[in-house]
C-alpha atoms as a printed R data frame, in Angstrom:
    type eleno elety resid chain resno       x      y       z
1   ATOM     1    CA   MET     A     1  31.201 59.399 189.788
2   ATOM     2    CA   ALA     A     2  30.566 55.673 190.005
3   ATOM     3    CA   LYS     A     3  33.412 53.241 190.688
4   ATOM     4    CA   LEU     A     4  33.819 50.570 188.031
5   ATOM     5    CA   TRP     A     5  33.667 47.716 190.522
6   ATOM     6    CA   LYS     A     6  30.575 48.880 192.435
7   ATOM     7    CA   LYS     A     7  27.687 46.422 192.274
8   ATOM     8    CA   THR     A     8  25.401 47.924 194.959
9   ATOM     9    CA   ASP     A     9  24.772 51.274 196.613
10  ATOM    10    CA   GLN     A    10  26.811 50.198 199.648
11  ATOM    11    CA   LYS     A    11  29.339 52.929 200.442
12  ATOM    12    CA   THR     A    12  32.972 52.144 201.071
13  ATOM    13    CA   ASP     A    13  34.211 53.080 204.514
14  ATOM    14    CA   SER     A    14  35.781 56.521 204.212
15  ATOM    15    CA   ALA     A    15  38.973 55.494 206.050
16  ATOM    16    CA   VAL     A    16  39.411 52.494 203.758
17  ATOM    17    CA   GLU     A    17  38.692 54.612 200.697
18  ATOM    18    CA   LYS     A    18  41.192 57.286 201.726
19  ATOM    19    CA   TYR     A    19  43.901 54.772 202.590
20  ATOM    20    CA   THR     A    20  43.588 52.655 199.454
21  ATOM    21    CA   ALA     A    21  43.384 55.665 197.163
22  ATOM    22    CA   GLY     A    22  46.414 57.261 198.766
23  ATOM    23    CA   THR     A    23  48.048 59.601 196.252
24  ATOM    24    CA   ASP     A    24  47.504 57.189 193.377
25  ATOM    25    CA   TYR     A    25  44.925 59.448 191.748
26  ATOM    26    CA   VAL     A    26  47.521 62.242 191.490
27  ATOM    27    CA   PHE     A    27  49.891 60.124 189.449
28  ATOM    28    CA   ASP     A    28  47.077 58.717 187.349
29  ATOM    29    CA   MET     A    29  46.778 62.181 185.832
30  ATOM    30    CA   GLU     A    30  50.192 61.485 184.281
31  ATOM    31    CA   LEU     A    31  48.938 58.156 182.952
32  ATOM    32    CA   LEU     A    32  45.583 59.414 181.691
33  ATOM    33    CA   PRO     A    33  46.753 60.414 178.165
34  ATOM    34    CA   PHE     A    34  48.331 56.978 177.732
35  ATOM    35    CA   ASP     A    35  45.249 55.222 179.072
36  ATOM    36    CA   ILE     A    36  43.172 57.155 176.532
37  ATOM    37    CA   ALA     A    37  45.495 56.007 173.724
38  ATOM    38    CA   ALA     A    38  45.191 52.397 174.890
39  ATOM    39    CA   SER     A    39  41.395 52.721 175.163
40  ATOM    40    CA   ARG     A    40  41.260 53.979 171.584
41  ATOM    41    CA   ALA     A    41  43.177 50.916 170.385
42  ATOM    42    CA   HIS     A    42  41.016 48.615 172.518
43  ATOM    43    CA   ALA     A    43  37.814 50.134 171.136
44  ATOM    44    CA   LYS     A    44  39.092 49.646 167.602
45  ATOM    45    CA   GLY     A    45  39.825 46.031 168.488
46  ATOM    46    CA   LEU     A    46  36.288 45.580 169.848
47  ATOM    47    CA   SER     A    47  34.932 47.057 166.627
48  ATOM    48    CA   LYS     A    48  37.052 44.626 164.614
49  ATOM    49    CA   ILE     A    49  35.420 41.615 166.317
50  ATOM    50    CA   GLY     A    50  31.897 43.054 166.246
51  ATOM    51    CA   ILE     A    51  31.496 43.974 169.919
52  ATOM    52    CA   LEU     A    52  31.117 47.603 168.870
53  ATOM    53    CA   THR     A    53  29.242 48.618 165.748
54  ATOM    54    CA   ASP     A    54  30.810 51.134 163.386
55  ATOM    55    CA   GLU     A    55  28.495 53.785 164.803
56  ATOM    56    CA   GLU     A    56  29.395 52.886 168.368
57  ATOM    57    CA   PHE     A    57  33.099 52.914 167.610
58  ATOM    58    CA   THR     A    58  32.762 56.368 166.089
59  ATOM    59    CA   LYS     A    59  31.058 57.574 169.251
60  ATOM    60    CA   VAL     A    60  33.796 56.116 171.438
61  ATOM    61    CA   LYS     A    61  36.524 57.540 169.220
62  ATOM    62    CA   ASN     A    62  34.950 60.995 169.283
63  ATOM    63    CA   GLY     A    63  34.397 60.798 173.028
64  ATOM    64    CA   LEU     A    64  38.017 59.837 173.648
65  ATOM    65    CA   ALA     A    65  39.187 62.699 171.426
66  ATOM    66    CA   ALA     A    66  37.039 65.125 173.425
67  ATOM    67    CA   LEU     A    67  38.378 63.736 176.687
68  ATOM    68    CA   GLU     A    68  41.944 64.004 175.396
69  ATOM    69    CA   LYS     A    69  41.367 67.678 174.591
70  ATOM    70    CA   ASP     A    70  39.779 68.342 177.987
71  ATOM    71    CA   VAL     A    71  42.776 66.747 179.683
72  ATOM    72    CA   ALA     A    72  45.187 68.857 177.623
73  ATOM    73    CA   ASP     A    73  43.167 71.984 178.461
74  ATOM    74    CA   GLY     A    74  43.276 71.226 182.181
75  ATOM    75    CA   LYS     A    75  39.520 70.671 182.444
76  ATOM    76    CA   ILE     A    76  39.819 67.169 183.881
77  ATOM    77    CA   SER     A    77  41.093 66.235 187.305
78  ATOM    78    CA   ILE     A    78  41.027 62.980 189.210
79  ATOM    79    CA   THR     A    79  39.744 62.987 192.790
80  ATOM    80    CA   PRO     A    80  40.231 60.262 195.405
81  ATOM    81    CA   GLU     A    81  36.565 59.341 194.972
82  ATOM    82    CA   MET     A    82  37.148 58.680 191.260
83  ATOM    83    CA   GLU     A    83  39.930 56.279 192.262
84  ATOM    84    CA   ASP     A    84  41.843 56.114 188.973
85  ATOM    85    CA   CYS     A    85  42.157 57.216 185.335
86  ATOM    86    CA   HIS     A    86  40.281 54.121 184.137
87  ATOM    87    CA   THR     A    87  37.170 55.229 185.987
88  ATOM    88    CA   VAL     A    88  37.478 58.712 184.498
89  ATOM    89    CA   ILE     A    89  37.534 57.324 180.963
90  ATOM    90    CA   GLU     A    90  34.552 54.998 181.290
91  ATOM    91    CA   ASN     A    91  32.391 57.489 183.170
92  ATOM    92    CA   TYR     A    92  33.283 60.314 180.785
93  ATOM    93    CA   LEU     A    93  32.269 58.215 177.788
94  ATOM    94    CA   THR     A    94  29.055 57.110 179.473
95  ATOM    95    CA   GLU     A    95  28.134 60.687 180.355
96  ATOM    96    CA   THR     A    96  28.939 62.126 176.910
97  ATOM    97    CA   GLU     A    97  28.186 59.255 174.546
98  ATOM    98    CA   GLY     A    98  25.574 57.221 176.422
99  ATOM    99    CA   ASP     A    99  25.465 53.475 177.024
100 ATOM   100    CA   VAL     A   100  28.242 52.776 174.558
101 ATOM   101    CA   GLY     A   101  30.589 54.024 177.285
102 ATOM   102    CA   LYS     A   102  29.626 50.979 179.336
103 ATOM   103    CA   LYS     A   103  30.970 48.712 176.583
104 ATOM   104    CA   ILE     A   104  34.530 50.057 176.567
105 ATOM   105    CA   HIS     A   105  35.665 47.746 179.350
106 ATOM   106    CA   THR     A   106  34.572 44.596 177.504
107 ATOM   107    CA   GLY     A   107  37.442 42.095 177.323
108 ATOM   108    CA   ARG     A   108  39.817 43.934 179.616
109 ATOM   109    CA   SER     A   109  40.479 44.519 183.289
110 ATOM   110    CA   ARG     A   110  41.882 47.489 185.123
111 ATOM   111    CA   ASN     A   111  44.796 45.114 185.703
112 ATOM   112    CA   ASP     A   112  45.921 44.970 182.088
113 ATOM   113    CA   GLN     A   113  44.664 48.517 181.534
114 ATOM   114    CA   VAL     A   114  47.070 50.018 184.054
115 ATOM   115    CA   GLN     A   115  49.891 47.790 182.852
116 ATOM   116    CA   THR     A   116  49.381 49.090 179.342
117 ATOM   117    CA   ALA     A   117  49.211 52.741 180.403
118 ATOM   118    CA   VAL     A   118  52.393 52.439 182.473
119 ATOM   119    CA   ARG     A   119  54.134 50.579 179.653
120 ATOM   120    CA   LEU     A   120  53.212 53.331 177.162
121 ATOM   121    CA   TYR     A   121  54.327 55.977 179.670
122 ATOM   122    CA   MET     A   122  57.731 54.340 180.030
123 ATOM   123    CA   LYS     A   123  58.148 53.897 176.266
124 ATOM   124    CA   HIS     A   124  57.333 57.545 175.672
125 ATOM   125    CA   HIS     A   125  59.722 58.883 178.293
126 ATOM   126    CA   LEU     A   126  62.539 56.528 177.363
127 ATOM   127    CA   GLY     A   127  62.479 58.154 173.935
128 ATOM   128    CA   LEU     A   128  62.432 61.680 175.355
129 ATOM   129    CA   LEU     A   129  65.192 60.953 177.864
130 ATOM   130    CA   ARG     A   130  67.353 59.307 175.214
131 ATOM   131    CA   ALA     A   131  67.147 62.427 173.047
132 ATOM   132    CA   SER     A   132  67.970 64.653 176.053
133 ATOM   133    CA   THR     A   133  70.871 62.427 177.098
134 ATOM   134    CA   ALA     A   134  72.320 62.412 173.584
135 ATOM   135    CA   GLY     A   135  71.855 66.194 173.406
136 ATOM   136    CA   LEU     A   136  73.806 66.681 176.633
137 ATOM   137    CA   ALA     A   137  76.519 64.355 175.323
138 ATOM   138    CA   GLY     A   138  76.772 66.634 172.293
139 ATOM   139    CA   GLN     A   139  77.234 69.661 174.532
140 ATOM   140    CA   PHE     A   140  80.037 67.916 176.437
141 ATOM   141    CA   LEU     A   141  81.555 66.962 173.089
142 ATOM   142    CA   ASP     A   142  81.619 70.585 171.959
143 ATOM   143    CA   LEU     A   143  83.584 71.446 175.104
144 ATOM   144    CA   ALA     A   144  85.892 68.462 174.641
145 ATOM   145    CA   GLU     A   145  86.725 69.667 171.120
146 ATOM   146    CA   LYS     A   146  87.226 73.251 172.260
147 ATOM   147    CA   TYR     A   147  89.563 72.394 175.143
148 ATOM   148    CA   ALA     A   148  91.176 69.231 173.760
149 ATOM   149    CA   GLY     A   149  94.741 70.437 174.391
150 ATOM   150    CA   MET     A   150  94.256 72.461 177.587
151 ATOM   151    CA   PRO     A   151  96.340 70.837 180.359
152 ATOM   152    CA   MET     A   152  94.598 69.631 183.508
153 ATOM   153    CA   PRO     A   153  95.820 67.257 186.218
154 ATOM   154    CA   GLY     A   154  94.120 63.897 186.384
155 ATOM   155    CA   TYR     A   155  93.266 62.433 189.784
156 ATOM   156    CA   SER     A   156  93.122 59.080 191.502
157 ATOM   157    CA   HIS     A   157  92.408 58.701 195.217
158 ATOM   158    CA   THR     A   158  91.734 62.482 195.104
159 ATOM   159    CA   GLN     A   159  95.478 62.953 194.544
160 ATOM   160    CA   GLN     A   160  97.153 64.255 191.387
161 ATOM   161    CA   ALA     A   161  98.042 61.211 189.293
162 ATOM   162    CA   MET     A   162  99.061 62.088 185.718
163 ATOM   163    CA   LEU     A   163  98.662 64.938 183.297
164 ATOM   164    CA   SER     A   164  95.376 64.967 181.422
165 ATOM   165    CA   SER     A   165  93.465 67.700 179.610
166 ATOM   166    CA   VAL     A   166  90.206 69.541 180.006
167 ATOM   167    CA   GLY     A   167  89.101 68.000 176.718
168 ATOM   168    CA   HIS     A   168  89.931 64.514 177.985
169 ATOM   169    CA   TYR     A   169  87.916 65.213 181.127
170 ATOM   170    CA   PHE     A   170  84.836 66.363 179.191
171 ATOM   171    CA   ALA     A   171  85.148 63.483 176.702
172 ATOM   172    CA   ALA     A   172  84.774 60.989 179.560
173 ATOM   173    CA   TYR     A   173  81.290 62.349 180.169
174 ATOM   174    CA   VAL     A   174  80.487 62.203 176.454
175 ATOM   175    CA   GLU     A   175  81.086 58.472 176.355
176 ATOM   176    CA   SER     A   176  79.356 57.838 179.675
177 ATOM   177    CA   LEU     A   177  76.210 59.633 178.527
178 ATOM   178    CA   LEU     A   178  76.224 57.858 175.172
179 ATOM   179    CA   ASP     A   179  76.369 54.515 176.966
180 ATOM   180    CA   ASP     A   180  73.504 55.691 179.181
181 ATOM   181    CA   ALA     A   181  71.521 56.605 176.055
182 ATOM   182    CA   ASP     A   182  72.187 53.159 174.585
183 ATOM   183    CA   HIS     A   183  70.962 51.609 177.827
184 ATOM   184    CA   LEU     A   184  67.706 53.560 177.492
185 ATOM   185    CA   LEU     A   185  67.254 52.086 174.014
186 ATOM   186    CA   GLN     A   186  67.938 48.553 175.259
187 ATOM   187    CA   VAL     A   187  65.326 48.950 177.987
188 ATOM   188    CA   ALA     A   188  62.851 50.439 175.499
189 ATOM   189    CA   GLU     A   189  63.262 47.364 173.318
190 ATOM   190    CA   GLN     A   190  62.662 45.080 176.309
191 ATOM   191    CA   LEU     A   191  59.509 46.976 177.277
192 ATOM   192    CA   ASP     A   192  58.099 47.152 173.745
193 ATOM   193    CA   LYS     A   193  55.506 44.436 174.335
194 ATOM   194    CA   SER     A   194  51.787 45.000 174.831
195 ATOM   195    CA   PRO     A   195  50.093 43.466 177.904
196 ATOM   196    CA   LEU     A   196  46.630 44.574 176.719
197 ATOM   197    CA   GLY     A   197  44.204 41.687 176.396
198 ATOM   198    CA   SER     A   198  45.711 39.699 179.246
199 ATOM   199    CA   ALA     A   199  42.779 41.009 181.341
200 ATOM   200    CA   ALA     A   200  43.179 40.113 185.012
201 ATOM   201    CA   GLY     A   201  46.050 37.789 184.159
202 ATOM   202    CA   PHE     A   202  44.066 34.857 182.835
203 ATOM   203    CA   GLY     A   203  42.917 36.028 179.447
204 ATOM   204    CA   THR     A   204  39.287 36.501 178.430
205 ATOM   205    CA   SER     A   205  36.608 34.574 176.550
206 ATOM   206    CA   ILE     A   206  36.087 37.687 174.423
207 ATOM   207    CA   PRO     A   207  38.041 36.973 171.173
208 ATOM   208    CA   VAL     A   208  40.241 40.069 171.366
209 ATOM   209    CA   ASP     A   209  43.033 40.305 168.799
210 ATOM   210    CA   ARG     A   210  45.999 41.195 170.986
211 ATOM   211    CA   GLU     A   211  48.406 41.538 168.080
212 ATOM   212    CA   PHE     A   212  46.035 43.985 166.388
213 ATOM   213    CA   THR     A   213  45.738 46.262 169.420
214 ATOM   214    CA   ALA     A   214  49.489 46.036 170.051
215 ATOM   215    CA   LYS     A   215  50.167 47.333 166.551
216 ATOM   216    CA   GLU     A   216  47.563 50.081 166.974
217 ATOM   217    CA   MET     A   217  49.412 51.346 170.037
218 ATOM   218    CA   GLY     A   218  52.812 51.196 168.355
219 ATOM   219    CA   PHE     A   219  54.191 48.226 170.282
220 ATOM   220    CA   ALA     A   220  56.686 45.977 168.504
221 ATOM   221    CA   GLY     A   221  54.879 42.887 169.739
222 ATOM   222    CA   VAL     A   222  52.808 41.215 172.433
223 ATOM   223    CA   GLN     A   223  53.773 40.022 175.879
224 ATOM   224    CA   ILE     A   224  52.440 36.522 175.363
225 ATOM   225    CA   ASN     A   225  51.686 34.767 178.642
226 ATOM   226    CA   SER     A   226  48.722 36.493 180.272
227 ATOM   227    CA   LEU     A   227  49.856 35.672 183.812
228 ATOM   228    CA   TYR     A   228  53.373 36.916 183.146
229 ATOM   229    CA   CYS     A   229  51.838 40.232 182.071
230 ATOM   230    CA   GLN     A   230  50.837 40.705 185.694
231 ATOM   231    CA   ASN     A   231  53.957 39.097 187.142
232 ATOM   232    CA   SER     A   232  56.155 41.469 185.131
233 ATOM   233    CA   ARG     A   233  54.827 44.495 186.967
234 ATOM   234    CA   GLY     A   234  57.710 45.681 189.059
235 ATOM   235    CA   LYS     A   235  60.250 43.868 186.906
236 ATOM   236    CA   PHE     A   236  59.723 46.104 183.886
237 ATOM   237    CA   GLU     A   237  59.481 49.222 186.051
238 ATOM   238    CA   SER     A   238  62.728 48.225 187.746
239 ATOM   239    CA   ARG     A   239  64.493 47.918 184.385
240 ATOM   240    CA   TYR     A   240  63.242 51.374 183.486
241 ATOM   241    CA   MET     A   241  64.455 52.730 186.817
242 ATOM   242    CA   GLU     A   242  67.881 51.139 186.366
243 ATOM   243    CA   ALA     A   243  68.303 53.061 183.105
244 ATOM   244    CA   LEU     A   244  67.344 56.256 184.906
245 ATOM   245    CA   ALA     A   245  69.714 55.471 187.771
246 ATOM   246    CA   GLN     A   246  72.624 55.048 185.341
247 ATOM   247    CA   ILE     A   247  72.034 58.551 183.974
248 ATOM   248    CA   MET     A   248  71.954 59.935 187.501
249 ATOM   249    CA   LEU     A   249  75.205 58.167 188.394
250 ATOM   250    CA   THR     A   250  76.866 59.956 185.473
251 ATOM   251    CA   LEU     A   251  75.373 63.325 186.360
252 ATOM   252    CA   GLY     A   252  76.046 62.858 190.068
253 ATOM   253    CA   ARG     A   253  79.749 62.263 189.454
254 ATOM   254    CA   PHE     A   254  79.871 65.428 187.368
255 ATOM   255    CA   ALA     A   255  78.069 67.348 190.109
256 ATOM   256    CA   ASN     A   256  80.644 66.186 192.654
257 ATOM   257    CA   ASP     A   257  83.452 67.234 190.333
258 ATOM   258    CA   MET     A   258  81.994 70.677 189.836
259 ATOM   259    CA   ILE     A   259  81.480 71.247 193.554
260 ATOM   260    CA   LEU     A   260  85.168 70.444 194.078
261 ATOM   261    CA   PHE     A   261  86.666 72.010 190.945
262 ATOM   262    CA   THR     A   262  84.870 75.350 191.377
263 ATOM   263    CA   SER     A   263  86.018 75.719 194.990
264 ATOM   264    CA   LYS     A   264  88.680 78.316 195.834
265 ATOM   265    CA   GLU     A   265  91.067 75.496 196.720
266 ATOM   266    CA   PHE     A   266  90.937 74.084 193.183
267 ATOM   267    CA   ASP     A   267  89.682 77.060 191.133
268 ATOM   268    CA   PHE     A   268  89.670 75.032 187.893
269 ATOM   269    CA   PHE     A   269  86.403 76.379 186.516
270 ATOM   270    CA   ALA     A   270  84.464 79.623 186.656
271 ATOM   271    CA   VAL     A   271  80.674 79.479 186.804
272 ATOM   272    CA   ASP     A   272  78.327 82.238 185.745
273 ATOM   273    CA   GLU     A   273  76.957 83.972 188.826
274 ATOM   274    CA   SER     A   274  73.377 83.374 187.640
275 ATOM   275    CA   LEU     A   275  73.915 79.660 188.290
276 ATOM   276    CA   THR     A   276  74.851 80.131 191.950
277 ATOM   277    CA   THR     A   277  73.155 81.165 195.161
278 ATOM   278    CA   GLY     A   278  74.466 83.276 198.031
279 ATOM   279    CA   SER     A   279  74.742 83.211 201.797
280 ATOM   280    CA   SER     A   280  72.421 85.077 204.160
281 ATOM   281    CA   ILE     A   281  75.359 85.922 206.434
282 ATOM   282    CA   MET     A   282  78.551 85.745 204.303
283 ATOM   283    CA   PRO     A   283  78.452 88.319 201.493
284 ATOM   284    CA   HIS     A   284  81.315 86.809 199.490
285 ATOM   285    CA   LYS     A   285  79.706 83.401 198.946
286 ATOM   286    CA   HIS     A   286  78.669 82.029 195.550
287 ATOM   287    CA   ASN     A   287  77.342 78.559 196.233
288 ATOM   288    CA   LEU     A   288  76.845 75.900 193.582
289 ATOM   289    CA   ASP     A   289  73.685 74.663 195.301
290 ATOM   290    CA   VAL     A   290  72.217 73.318 192.074
291 ATOM   291    CA   MET     A   291  74.914 70.644 191.891
292 ATOM   292    CA   GLU     A   292  74.379 69.751 195.544
293 ATOM   293    CA   ILE     A   293  70.689 69.170 194.873
294 ATOM   294    CA   LEU     A   294  71.584 67.090 191.815
295 ATOM   295    CA   ARG     A   295  73.974 65.032 193.920
296 ATOM   296    CA   GLY     A   296  71.204 64.427 196.451
297 ATOM   297    CA   ASN     A   297  68.735 63.473 193.729
298 ATOM   298    CA   VAL     A   298  70.998 60.616 192.672
299 ATOM   299    CA   SER     A   299  70.159 59.018 195.993
300 ATOM   300    CA   VAL     A   300  66.452 59.765 195.533
301 ATOM   301    CA   VAL     A   301  66.312 57.973 192.174
302 ATOM   302    CA   ILE     A   302  68.308 54.982 193.426
303 ATOM   303    CA   ALA     A   303  66.079 54.791 196.510
304 ATOM   304    CA   ASN     A   304  63.005 54.910 194.258
305 ATOM   305    CA   GLN     A   305  64.374 52.033 192.206
306 ATOM   306    CA   LEU     A   306  64.924 49.995 195.363
307 ATOM   307    CA   MET     A   307  61.413 50.893 196.548
308 ATOM   308    CA   ILE     A   308  59.894 49.441 193.384
309 ATOM   309    CA   LYS     A   309  61.943 46.267 193.702
310 ATOM   310    CA   ASP     A   310  61.043 45.976 197.366
311 ATOM   311    CA   ILE     A   311  57.314 46.322 196.665
312 ATOM   312    CA   ALA     A   312  57.487 43.653 193.972
313 ATOM   313    CA   LYS     A   313  59.773 41.159 195.651
314 ATOM   314    CA   ASN     A   314  57.303 39.371 197.959
315 ATOM   315    CA   LEU     A   315  54.214 39.255 195.742
316 ATOM   316    CA   LEU     A   316  52.520 36.045 194.696
317 ATOM   317    CA   SER     A   317  51.698 35.442 191.033
318 ATOM   318    CA   GLY     A   318  48.881 37.607 189.683
319 ATOM   319    CA   TYR     A   319  47.693 41.157 190.232
320 ATOM   320    CA   HIS     A   320  47.983 42.916 193.605
321 ATOM   321    CA   ARG     A   321  46.961 46.414 194.614
322 ATOM   322    CA   ASP     A   322  50.477 47.013 195.979
323 ATOM   323    CA   GLY     A   323  51.486 47.714 192.395
324 ATOM   324    CA   GLN     A   324  49.907 51.157 192.461
325 ATOM   325    CA   LEU     A   325  52.594 52.240 194.936
326 ATOM   326    CA   MET     A   326  55.154 51.940 192.152
327 ATOM   327    CA   LYS     A   327  53.679 54.848 190.218
328 ATOM   328    CA   LYS     A   328  54.932 57.598 192.527
329 ATOM   329    CA   PRO     A   329  58.636 56.611 192.569
330 ATOM   330    CA   LEU     A   330  58.593 55.898 188.828
331 ATOM   331    CA   ILE     A   331  56.965 59.165 187.768
332 ATOM   332    CA   GLU     A   332  58.854 61.234 190.348
333 ATOM   333    CA   SER     A   333  62.156 59.803 189.107
334 ATOM   334    CA   THR     A   334  61.254 60.507 185.491
335 ATOM   335    CA   TYR     A   335  60.823 64.188 186.314
336 ATOM   336    CA   ILE     A   336  64.029 64.275 188.363
337 ATOM   337    CA   VAL     A   337  66.128 62.796 185.558
338 ATOM   338    CA   ALA     A   338  64.600 65.057 182.899
339 ATOM   339    CA   ASP     A   339  65.194 68.133 185.073
340 ATOM   340    CA   SER     A   340  68.726 67.022 185.985
341 ATOM   341    CA   LEU     A   341  69.706 66.630 182.332
342 ATOM   342    CA   ALA     A   342  68.299 70.086 181.600
343 ATOM   343    CA   VAL     A   343  70.085 71.764 184.513
344 ATOM   344    CA   VAL     A   344  73.461 70.285 183.564
345 ATOM   345    CA   ARG     A   345  72.973 71.648 180.040
346 ATOM   346    CA   THR     A   346  72.341 75.050 181.609
347 ATOM   347    CA   LEU     A   347  75.426 74.760 183.806
348 ATOM   348    CA   LEU     A   348  77.666 73.834 180.874
349 ATOM   349    CA   SER     A   349  76.561 76.949 179.024
350 ATOM   350    CA   GLY     A   350  77.946 79.058 181.878
351 ATOM   351    CA   LEU     A   351  81.090 77.030 182.649
352 ATOM   352    CA   THR     A   352  84.590 78.218 181.690
353 ATOM   353    CA   PRO     A   353  87.927 76.503 182.403
354 ATOM   354    CA   LYS     A   354  90.447 78.798 184.139
355 ATOM   355    CA   GLN     A   355  93.578 77.892 182.199
356 ATOM   356    CA   GLU     A   356  96.177 79.794 184.203
357 ATOM   357    CA   SER     A   357  94.759 78.660 187.516
358 ATOM   358    CA   ILE     A   358  94.749 75.038 186.398
359 ATOM   359    CA   ARG     A   359  98.343 75.198 185.112
360 ATOM   360    CA   ALA     A   360  99.499 76.735 188.380
361 ATOM   361    CA   LYS     A   361  98.081 73.770 190.309
362 ATOM   362    CA   ILE     A   362  99.948 71.087 188.346
363 ATOM   363    CA   HIS     A   363 102.625 69.382 190.459
364 ATOM   364    CA   ASN     A   364 105.686 68.181 188.578
365 ATOM   365    CA   ASP     A   365 105.848 64.863 190.409
366 ATOM   366    CA   ILE     A   366 102.918 63.653 188.276
367 ATOM   367    CA   PHE     A   367 105.401 63.143 185.416
368 ATOM   368    CA   THR     A   368 107.354 60.387 187.150
369 ATOM   369    CA   ALA     A   369 105.304 57.684 185.409
370 ATOM   370    CA   ASP     A   370 106.214 59.245 182.053
371 ATOM   371    CA   ILE     A   371 109.908 59.238 183.043
372 ATOM   372    CA   ALA     A   372 109.693 55.549 183.941
373 ATOM   373    CA   ASN     A   373 108.041 54.758 180.611
374 ATOM   374    CA   GLU     A   374 110.712 56.715 178.735
375 ATOM   375    CA   ARG     A   375 113.489 54.716 180.450
376 ATOM   376    CA   VAL     A   376 111.771 51.477 179.413
377 ATOM   377    CA   ILE     A   377 111.493 52.582 175.777
378 ATOM   378    CA   LYS     A   378 114.915 54.240 175.344
379 ATOM   379    CA   ASP     A   379 117.099 52.142 177.656
380 ATOM   380    CA   GLY     A   380 115.255 48.828 177.581
381 ATOM   381    CA   ILE     A   381 115.368 48.384 181.353
382 ATOM   382    CA   PRO     A   382 112.583 46.505 183.188
383 ATOM   383    CA   PHE     A   383 109.623 48.712 184.118
384 ATOM   384    CA   ARG     A   384 109.847 47.908 187.832
385 ATOM   385    CA   ASP     A   385 113.456 49.102 187.946
386 ATOM   386    CA   ALA     A   386 112.543 52.223 185.985
387 ATOM   387    CA   TYR     A   387 109.613 52.771 188.334
388 ATOM   388    CA   LYS     A   388 111.870 52.768 191.408
389 ATOM   389    CA   GLU     A   389 114.358 55.171 189.832
390 ATOM   390    CA   ALA     A   390 111.697 57.561 188.548
391 ATOM   391    CA   ALA     A   391 110.199 58.007 192.012
392 ATOM   392    CA   TYR     A   392 113.079 60.366 192.810
393 ATOM   393    CA   MET     A   393 113.387 62.041 189.395
394 ATOM   394    CA   VAL     A   394 110.897 64.921 189.577
395 ATOM   395    CA   PRO     A   395 111.443 67.184 186.546
396 ATOM   396    CA   GLU     A   396 111.684 70.941 186.960
397 ATOM   397    CA   ASP     A   397 110.279 72.020 183.612
398 ATOM   398    CA   VAL     A   398 107.823 70.096 181.396
399 ATOM   399    CA   ASP     A   399 106.208 71.057 178.101
400 ATOM   400    CA   LEU     A   400 102.633 70.296 179.118
401 ATOM   401    CA   GLU     A   401 101.136 70.345 175.619
402 ATOM   402    CA   LYS     A   402 103.909 68.066 174.324
403 ATOM   403    CA   ASN     A   403 103.303 65.670 177.212
404 ATOM   404    CA   ILE     A   404  99.577 65.496 176.391
405 ATOM   405    CA   ALA     A   405 100.325 64.867 172.704
406 ATOM   406    CA   SER     A   406 102.666 61.985 173.619
407 ATOM   407    CA   LYS     A   407  99.801 59.949 175.073
408 ATOM   408    CA   LYS     A   408  98.554 58.533 171.777
409 ATOM   409    CA   GLY     A   409  96.761 55.373 172.890
410 ATOM   410    CA   LEU     A   410  93.124 55.289 171.789
411 ATOM   411    CA   GLY     A   411  91.081 57.411 174.180
412 ATOM   412    CA   ALA     A   412  94.114 58.890 175.915
413 ATOM   413    CA   PRO     A   413  94.555 62.695 176.195
414 ATOM   414    CA   GLY     A   414  96.578 62.796 172.963
415 ATOM   415    CA   ASN     A   415  94.070 60.735 170.972
416 ATOM   416    CA   LEU     A   416  90.553 61.555 172.087
417 ATOM   417    CA   ALA     A   417  88.850 60.052 169.000
418 ATOM   418    CA   LEU     A   418  86.085 62.623 169.276
419 ATOM   419    CA   GLY     A   419  84.827 61.909 165.757
420 ATOM   420    CA   THR     A   420  83.622 58.502 166.949
421 ATOM   421    CA   TYR     A   421  81.385 60.164 169.521
422 ATOM   422    CA   ARG     A   422  80.053 62.627 166.960
423 ATOM   423    CA   GLN     A   423  78.932 59.748 164.759
424 ATOM   424    CA   ARG     A   424  77.185 58.026 167.670
425 ATOM   425    CA   ILE     A   425  75.318 61.215 168.538
426 ATOM   426    CA   LYS     A   426  74.205 61.734 164.922
427 ATOM   427    CA   LYS     A   427  72.676 58.260 164.896
428 ATOM   428    CA   MET     A   428  70.708 59.029 168.058
429 ATOM   429    CA   LEU     A   429  69.349 62.445 167.165
């Protein structure tokens, strides 16, 4: 299969070819469907300005449809010798539709071609991840509603702090995930600009209608400056990765909680045995390995984000081959986040609060802050004086449910405002 940039029969040194190709061709398989979609829009744009005749455009359109089907059926693979998905498209069209395949690259470069494919990839997955994130938020919300009044100690500095509830605990993750979903939308709006037609960064003398092709691909608009289209590579990917990292920070905190709260020392939650693994030497063990892997993957995604930034940070203006190294961390992280959201949904379906065990762990000294507040309200004494007195006034018997209900500030255990979250989720799904 001929490389698009080859002008002679001179072979590229095999070591150079292997090194420059790297694993890029593997990740281009992920981009191929999006590159096909962009090529379809580009071909329609070429037809609009008379570069392709109606007959030629029909051939290209049919060829791209056939290629799309072959990709979906697993009949197409990219080898290191093919170099990238762009080469696959042009050579496939040339082989199946004749010389018209050689016209498809008119008015574009692989530089804006890859930018467009990556941009479409990110747009697509931002939508999918937003739906998954909102769906998980809904699952947490169901649990928050179910266990709204179930007492549970709240912690600061890993020490019991004040009385909370299981519902209050789950509701915290509802709001965190909804904010993460909103962040995905904000990033999607920032990325919703087509770089196609910027060519190698300096435009083209071919009168391509960039606004037309942008609309054909479903972009909200055009990234105007052709040089900035190239300079934004790494910046836009980093914004995408930041949105993914925020999701992982939420899920990672939950994973840490579950590792601790399902331990024998805490025994706050029971987990279905199907969600655990065992020990090869200790028969009694039921390990929550899945949450440990999730916790580790938080670091992987954050490291991938830093990798992309680090690749981009020292580049001069214009296109550079270094950019291909961003594909692996970006695509890898997309899979990690999607899988992490799915596995937490699975865990929640097999998670049950152990009410009696939780109640037995509640220490009565966590009510001293409530005693201090009561002295302020009833006796009108300064809080600091009440604070000092309450430190030595540990109650013997407390109505836990009544204590929860007394905390009526918005978002507190006695006023979870769960309906607000339900409305936000409905708007997202």
